[in-house]
C-alpha positions, 0 to 999 in steps of 0.5 A, a space after each residue: 225438049 227446049 228450055 222455056 224462054 222464061 228459064 234464063 240462064 244468069 249472066 255471069 258478066 252482068 252487074 247487080 242493079 240497085 233499086 232505081 236501076 243504076 249498076 252498082 259499082 264496088 271497088 275490087 278488094 285490093 283498092 278498097 286495101 290500098 285506100 284503109 291503108 292510106 286512111 291509117 297512115 294519114 291518121 297516124 301522121 295527123 296523131 304525130 303532127 299533134 303530139 309534136 
């Protein structure tokens, strides 16, 4: 007995799509952590410049 055409296996390589049809692109976790670190570093540098 073969599976029906409606019973599709989810494709592991498929990208999740938003409601408007565009594919949702997410940053890898490492890139996100780097961006957070750069933002915090810039904030601390700005605070030091402001206090001096």
